[in-house]
SERO-4910 file (N, C-alpha, C, O; in steps of 0.05 Angstrom, whole numbers):
BEGIN
 pado doro    nc1    nc2    nc3   cac1   cac2   cac3    cc1    cc2    cc3    oc1    oc2    oc3
  Met    A  -5601      7    269  -5596     -2    247  -5621    -13    229  -5640    -26    238
  Thr    A  -5616     -5    205  -5638     -8    186  -5634    -36    171  -5614    -50    173
  Leu    A  -5654    -40    158  -5652    -68    140  -5632    -62    120  -5621    -82    112
  Thr    A  -5625    -39    108  -5603    -37     87  -5578    -43    103  -5562    -59     93
  Asp    A  -5574    -32    128  -5549    -37    140  -5540    -65    148  -5517    -72    150
  Val    A  -5565    -83    152  -5564   -111    160  -5555   -122    134  -5537   -139    135
  Phe    A  -5567   -115    110  -5564   -123     85  -5531   -123     80  -5520   -144     75
  Val    A  -5519    -99     80  -5494    -88     71  -5478   -108     88  -5462   -123     75
  Leu    A  -5480   -111    116  -5466   -125    132  -5462   -156    127  -5441   -168    132
  Leu    A  -5486   -167    116  -5490   -197    107  -5469   -194     82  -5450   -210     81
  Val    A  -5471   -176     62  -5458   -183     39  -5430   -181     46  -5413   -195     36
  Val    A  -5422   -163     64  -5390   -158     71  -5383   -185     85  -5362   -196     78
  Ala    A  -5397   -196    103  -5391   -219    114  -5386   -240     99  -5366   -254    100
  Thr    A  -5408   -244     79  -5405   -270     60  -5382   -266     43  -5367   -285     41
  Ala    A  -5375   -243     30  -5351   -236     18  -5321   -246     33  -5303   -261     24
  Ala    A  -5325   -233     55  -5303   -241     74  -5296   -271     76  -5274   -282     75
  Tyr    A  -5319   -282     80  -5321   -314     86  -5314   -328     62  -5302   -350     62
  Ala    A  -5323   -317     41  -5316   -330      8  -5287   -326      4  -5275   -345     -5
  Leu    A  -5273   -303     10  -5240   -298      8  -5228   -312     27  -5204   -317     22
  Trp    A  -5239   -320     50  -5220   -333     71  -5224   -363     61  -5204   -377     62
  Arg    A  -5246   -375     51  -5244   -403     44  -5233   -406     18  -5224   -428     13
  His    A  -5232   -387      1  -5218   -389    -23  -5183   -393    -16  -5170   -412    -25
  Ala    A  -5174   -376     -1  -5146   -373     11  -5137   -403     20  -5118   -415     12
  Glu    A  -5158   -414     39  -5155   -443     53  -5149   -463     29  -5129   -477     28
  Val    A  -5170   -462     10  -5169   -481     -8  -5144   -479    -30  -5133   -499    -38
  Ser    A  -5139   -456    -36  -5116   -444    -52  -5091   -459    -40  -5076   -472    -55
  Ser    A  -5085   -457    -16  -5062   -462      3  -5066   -497      1  -5045   -510     -4
  Ala    A  -5084   -507      4  -5084   -537      4  -5082   -548    -20  -5076   -572    -20
  Ala    A  -5084   -533    -46  -5082   -540    -73  -5054   -538    -82  -5045   -554    -99
  Arg    A  -5036   -518    -70  -5011   -515    -70  -4992   -537    -59  -4973   -548    -69
  Ala    A  -5006   -540    -32  -4988   -565    -20  -4992   -591    -28  -4975   -608    -24
  Ala    A  -5019   -597    -42  -5021   -625    -52  -5003   -625    -80  -4990   -646    -86
  Val    A  -5003   -606    -95  -4982   -607   -117  -4957   -610   -110  -4943   -628   -121
  Gln    A  -4947   -592    -90  -4922   -595    -84  -4912   -622    -75  -4890   -631    -82
  Arg    A  -4933   -636    -57  -4926   -661    -50  -4922   -683    -76  -4903   -698    -80
  Tyr    A  -4947   -677    -93  -4948   -694   -113  -4921   -692   -137  -4914   -711   -152
  Val    A  -4910   -670   -137  -4886   -666   -161  -4860   -677   -140  -4841   -688   -151
  Asp    A  -4860   -674   -117  -4839   -681   -101  -4838   -712    -98  -4817   -724    -96
  Gln    A  -4867   -726    -97  -4862   -756    -99  -4854   -769   -124  -4846   -793   -125
  His    A  -4857   -750   -145  -4850   -760   -173  -4827   -747   -186  -4822   -747   -210
  Gln    A  -4813   -736   -167  -4784   -726   -173  -4784   -706   -201  -4769   -706   -220
  Met    A  -4807   -688   -196  -4808   -665   -213  -4803   -638   -197  -4800   -635   -173
  Ile    A  -4803   -620   -213  -4802   -589   -200  -4826   -570   -209  -4833   -564   -232
  Leu    A  -4838   -563   -186  -4863   -543   -192  -4852   -519   -199  -4838   -507   -182
  Leu    A  -4856   -508   -224  -4845   -480   -231  -4857   -454   -224  -4881   -451   -228
  Asp    A  -4844   -437   -215  -4854   -413   -207  -4866   -417   -182  -4877   -398   -171
  Gln    A  -4866   -440   -170  -4874   -442   -141  -4902   -432   -138  -4909   -422   -116
  Ser    A  -4921   -434   -160  -4951   -425   -159  -4964   -445   -171  -4953   -462   -186
  Val    A  -4992   -443   -162  -5011   -456   -171  -5036   -434   -168  -5041   -423   -147
  Tyr    A  -5050   -431   -193  -5070   -409   -195  -5094   -418   -206  -5095   -436   -223
  Leu    A  -5116   -406   -195  -5141   -410   -202  -5147   -408   -227  -5140   -388   -240
  His    A  -5161   -428   -239  -5172   -424   -268  -5198   -422   -274  -5207   -407   -291
  Arg    A  -5215   -439   -256  -5245   -440   -260  -5260   -448   -234  -5250   -463   -217
  Leu    A  -5283   -437   -231  -5297   -441   -208  -5328   -451   -218  -5342   -437   -233
  Ile    A  -5336   -476   -208  -5358   -487   -219  -5376   -492   -192  -5366   -503   -173
  Pro    A  -5403   -484   -191  -5419   -488   -168  -5428   -518   -174  -5433   -524   -197
  Arg    A  -5431   -535   -155  -5441   -564   -153  -5459   -566   -135  -5455   -557   -113
  Phe    A  -5480   -578   -142  -5501   -591   -122  -5497   -620   -114  -5490   -636   -131
  Ser    A  -5501   -627    -93  -5497   -654    -83  -5513   -662    -60  -5530   -646    -52
  Gly    A  -5509   -683    -50  -5530   -693    -23  -5519   -675      1  -5533   -673     20
  Asp    A  -5496   -664      0  -5485   -649     24  -5495   -619     17  -5489   -604     35
  Gly    A  -5506   -608     -3  -5516   -583    -14  -5492   -572    -32  -5475   -585    -44
  Leu    A  -5494   -543    -31  -5477   -535    -50  -5444   -536    -47  -5434   -528    -26
  Lys    A  -5430   -544    -64  -5401   -547    -65  -5392   -532    -89  -5405   -532   -110
  Ile    A  -5367   -518    -84  -5353   -505   -104  -5329   -523   -116  -5310   -531   -103
  Glu    A  -5331   -526   -140  -5309   -541   -156  -5288   -519   -163  -5294   -498   -176
  Arg    A  -5264   -525   -154  -5247   -505   -162  -5225   -520   -179  -5216   -542   -171
  His    A  -5216   -508   -202  -5198   -520   -220  -5172   -500   -223  -5172   -477   -233
  Tyr    A  -5152   -513   -212  -5127   -495   -212  -5109   -507   -227  -5112   -531   -231
  Arg    A  -5086   -491   -239  -5070   -499   -260  -5043   -489   -248  -5043   -472   -230
  Phe    A  -5018   -503   -259  -4994   -504   -251  -4972   -511   -271  -4982   -526   -288
  Glu    A  -4952   -507   -274  -4930   -513   -292  -4909   -532   -273  -4906   -529   -249
  Phe    A  -4898   -549   -288  -4877   -568   -274  -4859   -577   -295  -4866   -576   -319
  Ser    A  -4837   -586   -288  -4811   -597   -303  -4801   -623   -293  -4800   -630   -269
  Thr    A  -4793   -634   -314  -4779   -660   -303  -4751   -659   -311  -4735   -677   -303
  Thr    A  -4741   -636   -327  -4716   -630   -331  -4711   -606   -329  -4731   -592   -329
  Ala    A  -4691   -596   -327  -4683   -567   -324  -4693   -553   -347  -4703   -531   -341
  Asn    A  -4693   -558   -370  -4703   -545   -395  -4730   -549   -406  -4734   -542   -429
  Ser    A  -4746   -558   -396  -4775   -567   -404  -4794   -553   -387  -4784   -546   -366
  Arg    A  -4821   -548   -392  -4844   -539   -381  -4868   -552   -391  -4873   -555   -415
  Tyr    A  -4884   -560   -373  -4906   -575   -377  -4931   -564   -360  -4927   -552   -338
  Arg    A  -4953   -567   -369  -4977   -558   -352  -4988   -579   -337  -4985   -602   -345
  Gly    A  -5003   -574   -313  -5018   -592   -299  -5039   -582   -288  -5037   -558   -286
  His    A  -5060   -591   -278  -5084   -584   -262  -5093   -598   -241  -5087   -622   -241
  Val    A  -5106   -588   -224  -5113   -594   -200  -5143   -590   -190  -5151   -567   -193
  Ile    A  -5158   -606   -180  -5188   -605   -181  -5194   -608   -151  -5187   -629   -139
  Phe    A  -5207   -585   -139  -5218   -593   -112  -5247   -589   -112  -5256   -571   -127
  Ile    A  -5263   -602    -98  -5287   -599    -93  -5291   -594    -65  -5283   -611    -48
  Gly    A  -5304   -570    -57  -5301   -564    -30  -5275   -562    -22  -5259   -549    -36
  Lys    A  -5265   -574      0  -5239   -572     11  -5227   -600      5  -5206   -606     17
  Ala    A  -5238   -619    -12  -5228   -645    -19  -5216   -646    -47  -5228   -638    -67
  Leu    A  -5192   -657    -47  -5181   -663    -73  -5191   -683    -88  -5195   -705    -78
  Lys    A  -5197   -679   -110  -5212   -696   -135  -5191   -709   -152  -5192   -733   -156
  Gln    A  -5175   -696   -162  -5152   -704   -177  -5134   -686   -189  -5138   -662   -193
  Ile    A  -5111   -701   -197  -5088   -681   -204  -5081   -692   -237  -5077   -717   -240
  Glu    A  -5080   -682   -252  -5073   -691   -284  -5050   -672   -288  -5046   -650   -277
  Leu    A  -5033   -688   -307  -5012   -677   -318  -5013   -681   -348  -5022   -702   -359
  Glu    A  -5002   -658   -362  -4996   -668   -392  -4975   -687   -396  -4958   -692   -379
  Pro    A  -4975   -699   -420  -4956   -717   -427  -4930   -708   -428  -4926   -689   -444
  His    A  -4910   -716   -416  -4879   -705   -411  -4862   -726   -408  -4870   -750   -407
  Arg    A  -4836   -718   -408  -4815   -734   -413  -4806   -740   -383  -4807   -722   -366
  Phe    A  -4796   -765   -378  -4785   -774   -354  -4753   -771   -355  -4739   -776   -374
  Gln    A  -4747   -764   -330  -4715   -757   -329  -4701   -784   -334  -4676   -784   -334
***
């Protein structure tokens, strides 16, 4: 095994870990948003939460990735509003909704 082989293996392993971690956090984001809209008697539209932005952040714990996800929700059957959720690492930081009508 040459040094090039080791480097390629390291790159592939790092990419696989990053994808696995992204899938884990995306699933947590979707679950957090679903709980939030259920608690507030709203509807998560299209049953999706999608990645909008990735920002590397340095803290006392080292490098963390801040992930911004967007989603759409409704309070009535004929309205659409946007919201976003922020995760730092695997921790939920905040969920924000744009101004909307209540039922």
